[in-house]
FIGU-151675 format. One record per atom (N, C-alpha, C): residue number from 1; residue in one letter; y, z, x. Coordinates in nm, 4 decimals, always signed. Layout:
<pt NUM,'a',<Y,Z,X>>,
...
REM end
This chain:
<pt 1,'x',<+1.4250,-1.8967,-2.5150>>,
<pt 1,'x',<+1.4368,-1.8100,-2.6317>>,
<pt 1,'x',<+1.3323,-1.6992,-2.6221>>,
<pt 2,'x',<+1.3755,-1.5778,-2.6485>>,
<pt 2,'x',<+1.2864,-1.4623,-2.6444>>,
<pt 2,'x',<+1.2840,-1.3984,-2.7822>>,
<pt 3,'x',<+1.1659,-1.3640,-2.8255>>,
<pt 3,'x',<+1.1499,-1.2939,-2.9523>>,
<pt 3,'x',<+1.0912,-1.1567,-2.9227>>,
<pt 4,'x',<+1.1587,-1.0504,-2.9701>>,
<pt 4,'x',<+1.1096,-0.9150,-2.9453>>,
<pt 4,'x',<+1.0894,-0.8436,-3.0774>>,
<pt 5,'x',<+0.9849,-0.7644,-3.0836>>,
<pt 5,'x',<+0.9513,-0.6902,-3.2039>>,
<pt 5,'x',<+0.9253,-0.5445,-3.1673>>,
<pt 6,'x',<+0.9986,-0.4554,-3.2309>>,
<pt 6,'x',<+0.9826,-0.3130,-3.2067>>,
<pt 6,'x',<+0.8816,-0.2527,-3.3038>>,
<pt 7,'x',<+0.8174,-0.1459,-3.2584>>,
<pt 7,'x',<+0.7282,-0.0691,-3.3451>>,
<pt 7,'x',<+0.7238,+0.0744,-3.2961>>,
<pt 8,'x',<+0.6728,+0.1623,-3.3800>>,
<pt 8,'x',<+0.6521,+0.3004,-3.3394>>,
<pt 8,'x',<+0.7521,+0.3993,-3.3931>>,
<pt 9,'x',<+0.8520,+0.3524,-3.4659>>,
<pt 9,'x',<+0.9480,+0.4451,-3.5229>>,
<pt 9,'x',<+0.8869,+0.5247,-3.6360>>,
<pt 10,'x',<+0.9629,+0.6197,-3.6847>>,
<pt 10,'x',<+0.9140,+0.7023,-3.7949>>,
<pt 10,'x',<+0.9892,+0.8322,-3.8028>>,
<pt 11,'x',<+0.9249,+0.9284,-3.8651>>,
<pt 11,'x',<+0.9851,+1.0599,-3.8859>>,
<pt 11,'x',<+0.9230,+1.1599,-3.7895>>,
<pt 12,'x',<+1.0074,+1.2384,-3.7255>>,
<pt 12,'x',<+0.9597,+1.3424,-3.6350>>,
<pt 12,'x',<+1.0420,+1.4691,-3.6575>>,
<pt 13,'x',<+0.9849,+1.5803,-3.6243>>,
<pt 13,'x',<+1.0591,+1.7057,-3.6304>>,
<pt 13,'x',<+1.1328,+1.7279,-3.4992>>,
<pt 14,'x',<+1.2378,+1.8043,-3.5056>>,
<pt 14,'x',<+1.3109,+1.8403,-3.3841>>,
<pt 14,'x',<+1.2147,+1.9041,-3.2841>>,
<pt 15,'x',<+1.2245,+1.8586,-3.1605>>,
<pt 15,'x',<+1.1332,+1.9067,-3.0579>>,
<pt 15,'x',<+1.0084,+1.8221,-3.0415>>,
<pt 16,'x',<+0.9882,+1.7305,-3.1348>>,
<pt 16,'x',<+0.8701,+1.6459,-3.1311>>,
<pt 16,'x',<+0.8891,+1.5220,-3.0458>>,
<pt 17,'x',<+0.7902,+1.4342,-3.0522>>,
<pt 17,'x',<+0.7892,+1.3137,-2.9699>>,
<pt 17,'x',<+0.7547,+1.1908,-3.0531>>,
<pt 18,'x',<+0.8050,+1.0785,-3.0068>>,
<pt 18,'x',<+0.7675,+0.9475,-3.0597>>,
<pt 18,'x',<+0.7637,+0.8496,-2.9440>>,
<pt 19,'x',<+0.6825,+0.7468,-2.9580>>,
<pt 19,'x',<+0.6766,+0.6416,-2.8574>>,
<pt 19,'x',<+0.7030,+0.5074,-2.9242>>,
<pt 20,'x',<+0.8063,+0.4408,-2.8795>>,
<pt 20,'x',<+0.8406,+0.3092,-2.9301>>,
<pt 20,'x',<+0.7820,+0.2018,-2.8386>>,
<pt 21,'x',<+0.7434,+0.0917,-2.8994>>,
<pt 21,'x',<+0.6942,-0.0231,-2.8245>>,
<pt 21,'x',<+0.7776,-0.1451,-2.8586>>,
<pt 22,'x',<+0.7897,-0.2335,-2.7625>>,
<pt 22,'x',<+0.8630,-0.3583,-2.7816>>,
<pt 22,'x',<+0.7770,-0.4706,-2.7243>>,
<pt 23,'x',<+0.7273,-0.5546,-2.8129>>,
<pt 23,'x',<+0.6447,-0.6670,-2.7719>>,
<pt 23,'x',<+0.7307,-0.7927,-2.7659>>,
<pt 24,'x',<+0.7273,-0.8602,-2.6529>>,
<pt 24,'x',<+0.8082,-0.9805,-2.6337>>,
<pt 24,'x',<+0.7212,-1.1044,-2.6369>>,
<pt 25,'x',<+0.7781,-1.2134,-2.6845>>,
<pt 25,'x',<+0.7093,-1.3421,-2.6845>>,
<pt 25,'x',<+0.8120,-1.4516,-2.6615>>,
<pt 26,'x',<+0.7630,-1.5705,-2.6293>>,
<pt 26,'x',<+0.8514,-1.6836,-2.6062>>,
<pt 26,'x',<+0.8905,-1.7012,-2.4617>>,
<pt 27,'x',<+0.8794,-1.5927,-2.3832>>,
<pt 27,'x',<+0.9128,-1.5995,-2.2413>>,
<pt 27,'x',<+0.8501,-1.4779,-2.1755>>,
<pt 28,'x',<+0.7960,-1.4980,-2.0602>>,
<pt 28,'x',<+0.7444,-1.3836,-1.9851>>,
<pt 28,'x',<+0.8616,-1.2978,-1.9411>>,
<pt 29,'x',<+0.8527,-1.1678,-1.9627>>,
<pt 29,'x',<+0.9651,-1.0799,-1.9337>>,
<pt 29,'x',<+0.9598,-1.0251,-1.7924>>,
<pt 30,'x',<+0.8591,-1.0632,-1.7152>>,
<pt 30,'x',<+0.8358,-0.9977,-1.5870>>,
<pt 30,'x',<+0.9484,-1.0144,-1.4871>>,
<pt 31,'x',<+1.0345,-1.1138,-1.5042>>,
<pt 31,'x',<+1.1432,-1.1341,-1.4093>>,
<pt 31,'x',<+1.2764,-1.0819,-1.4623>>,
<pt 32,'x',<+1.2741,-1.0107,-1.5747>>,
<pt 32,'x',<+1.3988,-0.9715,-1.6392>>,
<pt 32,'x',<+1.4016,-0.8228,-1.6718>>,
<pt 33,'x',<+1.5224,-0.7687,-1.6710>>,
<pt 33,'x',<+1.5415,-0.6336,-1.7200>>,
<pt 33,'x',<+1.5183,-0.6309,-1.8707>>,
<pt 34,'x',<+1.4967,-0.5108,-1.9222>>,
<pt 34,'x',<+1.4848,-0.4910,-2.0664>>,
<pt 34,'x',<+1.5602,-0.3639,-2.1030>>,
<pt 35,'x',<+1.6045,-0.3570,-2.2283>>,
<pt 35,'x',<+1.6810,-0.2397,-2.2695>>,
<pt 35,'x',<+1.6441,-0.1913,-2.4077>>,
<pt 36,'x',<+1.6674,-0.0634,-2.4292>>,
<pt 36,'x',<+1.6560,-0.0023,-2.5618>>,
<pt 36,'x',<+1.7953,+0.0458,-2.6024>>,
<pt 37,'x',<+1.8412,-0.0013,-2.7155>>,
<pt 37,'x',<+1.9676,+0.0417,-2.7735>>,
<pt 37,'x',<+1.9384,+0.1248,-2.8977>>,
<pt 38,'x',<+2.0407,+0.1975,-2.9429>>,
<pt 38,'x',<+2.0279,+0.2679,-3.0693>>,
<pt 38,'x',<+2.1616,+0.2712,-3.1405>>,
<pt 39,'x',<+2.1535,+0.2755,-3.2723>>,
<pt 39,'x',<+2.2744,+0.2824,-3.3529>>,
<pt 39,'x',<+2.2541,+0.3824,-3.4649>>,
<pt 40,'x',<+2.3316,+0.4874,-3.4593>>,
<pt 40,'x',<+2.3271,+0.5906,-3.5625>>,
<pt 40,'x',<+2.4252,+0.5553,-3.6743>>,
<pt 41,'x',<+2.4044,+0.6075,-3.7924>>,
<pt 41,'x',<+2.4946,+0.5780,-3.9037>>,
<pt 41,'x',<+2.6387,+0.6119,-3.8687>>,
<pt 42,'x',<+2.7275,+0.5152,-3.8906>>,
<pt 42,'x',<+2.8689,+0.5382,-3.8660>>,
<pt 42,'x',<+2.9108,+0.5349,-3.7209>>,
<pt 43,'x',<+2.8170,+0.5026,-3.6328>>,
<pt 43,'x',<+2.8484,+0.4999,-3.4897>>,
<pt 43,'x',<+2.8239,+0.3620,-3.4311>>,
<pt 44,'x',<+2.8817,+0.3378,-3.3159>>,
<pt 44,'x',<+2.8596,+0.2113,-3.2470>>,
<pt 44,'x',<+2.7221,+0.2116,-3.1807>>,
<pt 45,'x',<+2.6706,+0.0921,-3.1631>>,
<pt 45,'x',<+2.5434,+0.0797,-3.0936>>,
<pt 45,'x',<+2.5625,+0.1166,-2.9468>>,
<pt 46,'x',<+2.4673,+0.1917,-2.8929>>,
<pt 46,'x',<+2.4770,+0.2336,-2.7539>>,
<pt 46,'x',<+2.3487,+0.1989,-2.6796>>,
<pt 47,'x',<+2.3640,+0.1738,-2.5519>>,
<pt 47,'x',<+2.2489,+0.1498,-2.4651>>,
<pt 47,'x',<+2.1875,+0.2850,-2.4309>>,
<pt 48,'x',<+2.0665,+0.3073,-2.4746>>,
<pt 48,'x',<+2.0001,+0.4348,-2.4499>>,
<pt 48,'x',<+1.9260,+0.4337,-2.3164>>,
<pt 49,'x',<+1.8589,+0.3235,-2.2866>>,
<pt 49,'x',<+1.7797,+0.3155,-2.1641>>,
<pt 49,'x',<+1.7586,+0.1700,-2.1257>>,
<pt 50,'x',<+1.7443,+0.1469,-1.9962>>,
<pt 50,'x',<+1.7173,+0.0115,-1.9476>>,
<pt 50,'x',<+1.6254,+0.0206,-1.8265>>,
<pt 51,'x',<+1.5552,-0.0891,-1.8019>>,
<pt 51,'x',<+1.4601,-0.0900,-1.6911>>,
<pt 51,'x',<+1.4673,-0.2242,-1.6201>>,
<pt 52,'x',<+1.4595,-0.2208,-1.4879>>,
<pt 52,'x',<+1.4654,-0.3440,-1.4107>>,
<pt 52,'x',<+1.3360,-0.4226,-1.4237>>,
<pt 53,'x',<+1.3351,-0.5444,-1.3730>>,
<pt 53,'x',<+1.2214,-0.6336,-1.3902>>,
<pt 53,'x',<+1.0920,-0.5745,-1.3352>>,
<pt 54,'x',<+1.1023,-0.5011,-1.2269>>,
<pt 54,'x',<+0.9828,-0.4445,-1.1648>>,
<pt 54,'x',<+0.9467,-0.3064,-1.2186>>,
<pt 55,'x',<+1.0397,-0.2463,-1.2892>>,
<pt 55,'x',<+1.0194,-0.1094,-1.3328>>,
<pt 55,'x',<+1.0648,-0.0075,-1.2305>>,
<pt 56,'x',<+1.1130,-0.0548,-1.1177>>,
<pt 56,'x',<+1.1503,+0.0345,-1.0104>>,
<pt 56,'x',<+1.2841,+0.1039,-1.0292>>,
<pt 57,'x',<+1.3659,+0.0498,-1.1154>>,
<pt 57,'x',<+1.4966,+0.1106,-1.1429>>,
<pt 57,'x',<+1.5106,+0.1315,-1.2928>>,
<pt 58,'x',<+1.5662,+0.2449,-1.3279>>,
<pt 58,'x',<+1.5879,+0.2755,-1.4679>>,
<pt 58,'x',<+1.7271,+0.3321,-1.4882>>,
<pt 59,'x',<+1.7777,+0.3110,-1.6078>>,
<pt 59,'x',<+1.9080,+0.3643,-1.6482>>,
<pt 59,'x',<+1.8894,+0.4414,-1.7772>>,
<pt 60,'x',<+1.9580,+0.5568,-1.7882>>,
<pt 60,'x',<+1.9552,+0.6349,-1.9108>>,
<pt 60,'x',<+2.0956,+0.6792,-1.9474>>,
<pt 61,'x',<+2.1260,+0.6743,-2.0745>>,
<pt 61,'x',<+2.2492,+0.7346,-2.1215>>,
<pt 61,'x',<+2.2399,+0.8858,-2.1019>>,
<pt 62,'x',<+2.3529,+0.9481,-2.0793>>,
<pt 62,'x',<+2.3530,+1.0931,-2.0572>>,
<pt 62,'x',<+2.2882,+1.1683,-2.1734>>,
<pt 63,'x',<+2.3033,+1.1143,-2.2924>>,
<pt 63,'x',<+2.2538,+1.1832,-2.4118>>,
<pt 63,'x',<+2.1013,+1.1889,-2.4190>>,
<pt 64,'x',<+2.0327,+1.1029,-2.3432>>,
<pt 64,'x',<+1.8865,+1.1000,-2.3499>>,
<pt 64,'x',<+1.8215,+1.1329,-2.2165>>,
<pt 65,'x',<+1.9008,+1.1459,-2.1132>>,
<pt 65,'x',<+1.8482,+1.1692,-1.9790>>,
<pt 65,'x',<+1.7651,+1.2969,-1.9757>>,
<pt 66,'x',<+1.6477,+1.2873,-1.9151>>,
<pt 66,'x',<+1.5594,+1.4023,-1.9054>>,
<pt 66,'x',<+1.4667,+1.4187,-2.0245>>,
<pt 67,'x',<+1.4902,+1.3432,-2.1309>>,
<pt 67,'x',<+1.4056,+1.3527,-2.2508>>,
<pt 67,'x',<+1.3343,+1.2213,-2.2822>>,
<pt 68,'x',<+1.3978,+1.1104,-2.2527>>,
<pt 68,'x',<+1.3410,+0.9784,-2.2804>>,
<pt 68,'x',<+1.2938,+0.9145,-2.1503>>,
<pt 69,'x',<+1.1881,+0.8347,-2.1610>>,
<pt 69,'x',<+1.1377,+0.7611,-2.0466>>,
<pt 69,'x',<+1.1089,+0.6173,-2.0880>>,
<pt 70,'x',<+1.1706,+0.5244,-2.0172>>,
<pt 70,'x',<+1.1446,+0.3830,-2.0419>>,
<pt 70,'x',<+1.0430,+0.3340,-1.9394>>,
<pt 71,'x',<+0.9528,+0.2491,-1.9849>>,
<pt 71,'x',<+0.8521,+0.1931,-1.8946>>,
<pt 71,'x',<+0.8168,+0.0532,-1.9438>>,
<pt 72,'x',<+0.7418,-0.0171,-1.8621>>,
<pt 72,'x',<+0.7051,-0.1528,-1.9000>>,
<pt 72,'x',<+0.5677,-0.1883,-1.8452>>,
<pt 73,'x',<+0.5018,-0.2781,-1.9165>>,
<pt 73,'x',<+0.3749,-0.3345,-1.8729>>,
<pt 73,'x',<+0.3938,-0.4854,-1.8771>>,
<pt 74,'x',<+0.4252,-0.5443,-1.7638>>,
<pt 74,'x',<+0.4554,-0.6875,-1.7612>>,
<pt 74,'x',<+0.3337,-0.7726,-1.7958>>,
<pt 75,'x',<+0.2161,-0.7236,-1.7659>>,
<pt 75,'x',<+0.0954,-0.7987,-1.8008>>,
<pt 75,'x',<+0.0801,-0.8116,-1.9518>>,
<pt 76,'x',<+0.1315,-0.7135,-2.0243>>,
<pt 76,'x',<+0.1250,-0.7161,-2.1708>>,
<pt 76,'x',<+0.2559,-0.7628,-2.2335>>,
<pt 77,'x',<+0.3543,-0.7957,-2.1496>>,
<pt 77,'x',<+0.4855,-0.8388,-2.1999>>,
<pt 77,'x',<+0.5438,-0.7356,-2.2962>>,
<pt 78,'x',<+0.5306,-0.6091,-2.2596>>,
<pt 78,'x',<+0.5672,-0.4999,-2.3493>>,
<pt 78,'x',<+0.6484,-0.3951,-2.2749>>,
<pt 79,'x',<+0.7446,-0.3390,-2.3464>>,
<pt 79,'x',<+0.8280,-0.2313,-2.2948>>,
<pt 79,'x',<+0.8137,-0.1121,-2.3879>>,
<pt 80,'x',<+0.8205,+0.0073,-2.3318>>,
<pt 80,'x',<+0.8006,+0.1294,-2.4098>>,
<pt 80,'x',<+0.9197,+0.2223,-2.3948>>,
<pt 81,'x',<+0.9368,+0.3078,-2.4940>>,
<pt 81,'x',<+1.0338,+0.4165,-2.4845>>,
<pt 81,'x',<+0.9659,+0.5422,-2.5353>>,
<pt 82,'x',<+0.9327,+0.6306,-2.4415>>,
<pt 82,'x',<+0.8749,+0.7602,-2.4765>>,
<pt 82,'x',<+0.9887,+0.8574,-2.5016>>,
<pt 83,'x',<+0.9916,+0.9147,-2.6198>>,
<pt 83,'x',<+1.0995,+1.0041,-2.6577>>,
<pt 83,'x',<+1.0421,+1.1434,-2.6824>>,
<pt 84,'x',<+1.0828,+1.2375,-2.6001>>,
<pt 84,'x',<+1.0369,+1.3752,-2.6121>>,
<pt 84,'x',<+1.1533,+1.4671,-2.6455>>,
<pt 85,'x',<+1.1215,+1.5870,-2.6849>>,
<pt 85,'x',<+1.2241,+1.6872,-2.7183>>,
<pt 85,'x',<+1.3297,+1.6271,-2.8104>>,
<pt 86,'x',<+1.2837,+1.5614,-2.9132>>,
<pt 86,'x',<+1.3754,+1.4917,-3.0030>>,
<pt 86,'x',<+1.4696,+1.5888,-3.0727>>,
<pt 87,'x',<+1.5904,+1.5381,-3.0973>>,
<pt 87,'x',<+1.6939,+1.6147,-3.1652>>,
<pt 87,'x',<+1.7380,+1.5375,-3.2897>>,
<pt 88,'x',<+1.7945,+1.6066,-3.3880>>,
<pt 88,'x',<+1.8470,+1.5347,-3.5051>>,
<pt 88,'x',<+1.9481,+1.4267,-3.4667>>,
<pt 89,'x',<+2.0231,+1.4492,-3.3585>>,
<pt 89,'x',<+2.1212,+1.3499,-3.3125>>,
<pt 89,'x',<+2.0565,+1.2222,-3.2609>>,
<pt 90,'x',<+1.9250,+1.2234,-3.2401>>,
<pt 90,'x',<+1.8551,+1.1022,-3.1979>>,
<pt 90,'x',<+1.8251,+1.0095,-3.3155>>,
<pt 91,'x',<+1.8514,+1.0566,-3.4354>>,
<pt 91,'x',<+1.8287,+0.9737,-3.5529>>,
<pt 91,'x',<+1.9139,+0.8475,-3.5456>>,
<pt 92,'x',<+1.8474,+0.7334,-3.5521>>,
<pt 92,'x',<+1.9157,+0.6044,-3.5366>>,
<pt 92,'x',<+1.8163,+0.4916,-3.5587>>,
<pt 93,'x',<+1.8689,+0.3720,-3.5692>>,
<pt 93,'x',<+1.7846,+0.2537,-3.5594>>,
<pt 93,'x',<+1.7789,+0.2163,-3.4119>>,
<pt 94,'x',<+1.6587,+0.1986,-3.3613>>,
<pt 94,'x',<+1.6388,+0.1666,-3.2201>>,
<pt 94,'x',<+1.6044,+0.0192,-3.2063>>,
<pt 95,'x',<+1.6754,-0.0453,-3.1150>>,
<pt 95,'x',<+1.6596,-0.1883,-3.0927>>,
<pt 95,'x',<+1.6132,-0.2158,-2.9503>>,
<pt 96,'x',<+1.5192,-0.3047,-2.9377>>,
<pt 96,'x',<+1.4802,-0.3566,-2.8076>>,
<pt 96,'x',<+1.5615,-0.4823,-2.7824>>,
<pt 97,'x',<+1.6001,-0.5039,-2.6576>>,
<pt 97,'x',<+1.6822,-0.6206,-2.6264>>,
<pt 97,'x',<+1.6449,-0.6773,-2.4904>>,
<pt 98,'x',<+1.6607,-0.8082,-2.4793>>,
<pt 98,'x',<+1.6309,-0.8786,-2.3552>>,
<pt 98,'x',<+1.7516,-0.9609,-2.3122>>,
<pt 99,'x',<+1.7767,-0.9677,-2.1825>>,
<pt 99,'x',<+1.8888,-1.0475,-2.1339>>,
<pt 99,'x',<+1.8475,-1.1920,-2.1096>>,
<pt 100,'x',<+1.9464,-1.2775,-2.0988>>,
<pt 100,'x',<+1.9183,-1.4176,-2.0649>>,
<pt 100,'x',<+1.8795,-1.4309,-1.9190>>,
<pt 101,'x',<+1.9475,-1.3509,-1.8325>>,
<pt 101,'x',<+1.9236,-1.3719,-1.6903>>,
<pt 101,'x',<+1.9225,-1.2453,-1.6048>>,
<pt 102,'x',<+1.9611,-1.1347,-1.6576>>,
<pt 102,'x',<+1.9720,-1.0131,-1.5771>>,
<pt 102,'x',<+1.8359,-0.9611,-1.5357>>,
<pt 103,'x',<+1.8225,-0.9264,-1.4070>>,
<pt 103,'x',<+1.6956,-0.8752,-1.3565>>,
<pt 103,'x',<+1.6945,-0.7239,-1.3375>>,
<pt 104,'x',<+1.8131,-0.6646,-1.3162>>,
<pt 104,'x',<+1.8131,-0.5204,-1.2931>>,
<pt 104,'x',<+1.9477,-0.4691,-1.2480>>,
<pt 105,'x',<+1.9492,-0.4047,-1.1323>>,
<pt 105,'x',<+2.0698,-0.3394,-1.0835>>,
<pt 105,'x',<+2.1896,-0.4334,-1.0843>>,
<pt 106,'x',<+2.3023,-0.3770,-1.1242>>,
<pt 106,'x',<+2.4263,-0.4529,-1.1300>>,
<pt 106,'x',<+2.4547,-0.5132,-1.2651>>,
<pt 107,'x',<+2.3533,-0.5182,-1.3497>>,
<pt 107,'x',<+2.3759,-0.5791,-1.4814>>,
<pt 107,'x',<+2.2983,-0.5125,-1.5940>>,
<pt 108,'x',<+2.1887,-0.4477,-1.5647>>,
<pt 108,'x',<+2.1047,-0.4004,-1.6759>>,
<pt 108,'x',<+2.1654,-0.2847,-1.7542>>,
<pt 109,'x',<+2.2684,-0.2226,-1.7000>>,
<pt 109,'x',<+2.3367,-0.1154,-1.7723>>,
<pt 109,'x',<+2.4597,-0.1659,-1.8458>>,
<pt 110,'x',<+2.4765,-0.2962,-1.8517>>,
<pt 110,'x',<+2.5899,-0.3587,-1.9198>>,
<pt 110,'x',<+2.5433,-0.4140,-2.0535>>,
<pt 111,'x',<+2.5840,-0.3540,-2.1641>>,
<pt 111,'x',<+2.5367,-0.4003,-2.2957>>,
<pt 111,'x',<+2.5588,-0.5489,-2.3207>>,
<pt 112,'x',<+2.6674,-0.6053,-2.2673>>,
<pt 112,'x',<+2.6986,-0.7454,-2.2943>>,
<pt 112,'x',<+2.6007,-0.8420,-2.2259>>,
<pt 113,'x',<+2.5149,-0.7893,-2.1404>>,
<pt 113,'x',<+2.4171,-0.8742,-2.0725>>,
<pt 113,'x',<+2.2992,-0.9099,-2.1630>>,
<pt 114,'x',<+2.2858,-0.8393,-2.2731>>,
<pt 114,'x',<+2.1670,-0.8553,-2.3568>>,
<pt 114,'x',<+2.1915,-0.9583,-2.4671>>,
<pt 115,'x',<+2.1010,-1.0549,-2.4738>>,
<pt 115,'x',<+2.1203,-1.1699,-2.5608>>,
<pt 115,'x',<+2.0215,-1.1789,-2.6771>>,
<pt 116,'x',<+1.9040,-1.1211,-2.6599>>,
<pt 116,'x',<+1.7985,-1.1338,-2.7607>>,
<pt 116,'x',<+1.7640,-0.9952,-2.8144>>,
<pt 117,'x',<+1.7602,-0.9858,-2.9454>>,
<pt 117,'x',<+1.7462,-0.8564,-3.0114>>,
<pt 117,'x',<+1.6333,-0.8580,-3.1140>>,
<pt 118,'x',<+1.5691,-0.7435,-3.1264>>,
<pt 118,'x',<+1.4721,-0.7268,-3.2330>>,
<pt 118,'x',<+1.5398,-0.6827,-3.3611>>,
<pt 119,'x',<+1.4594,-0.6606,-3.4637>>,
<pt 119,'x',<+1.5118,-0.6185,-3.5937>>,
<pt 119,'x',<+1.5378,-0.4685,-3.5984>>,
<pt 120,'x',<+1.4822,-0.3973,-3.5060>>,
<pt 120,'x',<+1.5048,-0.2532,-3.5011>>,
<pt 120,'x',<+1.3957,-0.1741,-3.5708>>,
<pt 121,'x',<+1.3820,-0.0502,-3.5286>>,
<pt 121,'x',<+1.2878,+0.0414,-3.5912>>,
<pt 121,'x',<+1.3589,+0.1752,-3.6137>>,
<pt 122,'x',<+1.3414,+0.2304,-3.7321>>,
<pt 122,'x',<+1.4118,+0.3537,-3.7689>>,
<pt 122,'x',<+1.3422,+0.4754,-3.7088>>,
<pt 123,'x',<+1.4215,+0.5608,-3.6480>>,
<pt 123,'x',<+1.3744,+0.6905,-3.5999>>,
<pt 123,'x',<+1.4564,+0.7975,-3.6708>>,
<pt 124,'x',<+1.3872,+0.8868,-3.7384>>,
<pt 124,'x',<+1.4539,+0.9952,-3.8091>>,
<pt 124,'x',<+1.3985,+1.1280,-3.7594>>,
<pt 125,'x',<+1.4879,+1.2146,-3.7142>>,
<pt 125,'x',<+1.4467,+1.3451,-3.6618>>,
<pt 125,'x',<+1.5019,+1.4531,-3.7541>>,
<pt 126,'x',<+1.4121,+1.5318,-3.8087>>,
<pt 126,'x',<+1.4531,+1.6382,-3.9006>>,
<pt 126,'x',<+1.4661,+1.7700,-3.8255>>,
<pt 127,'x',<+1.5568,+1.8521,-3.8732>>,
<pt 127,'x',<+1.5805,+1.9821,-3.8068>>,
<pt 127,'x',<+1.4909,+2.0897,-3.8619>>,
REM end
């Protein structure tokens, strides 16, 4: 069982930056991929970014590519999402998620691989 808790959300202006953190407990995450999802009002939840167990491979949705950066510190059991050049369309609840067994390539970009979810953190970007 993995427990993840997100933090760092809030209000930002368009063009600004925010950094989200995801602290995991219950299992060391060092052998597993991790992902950041987001869900905007009235829209389906989407995988925004994912990172392999080593941090050597990353996945980004086209909508965030070039603006968001996912990273991890396995010693701290923590994953980050640096969000730059924010747009109003980035407004959403952001969720950190962990898979039961996926380590990286071949599965970390598949939303159905993720089994453990945090409560989410709200990100609101004003124009």
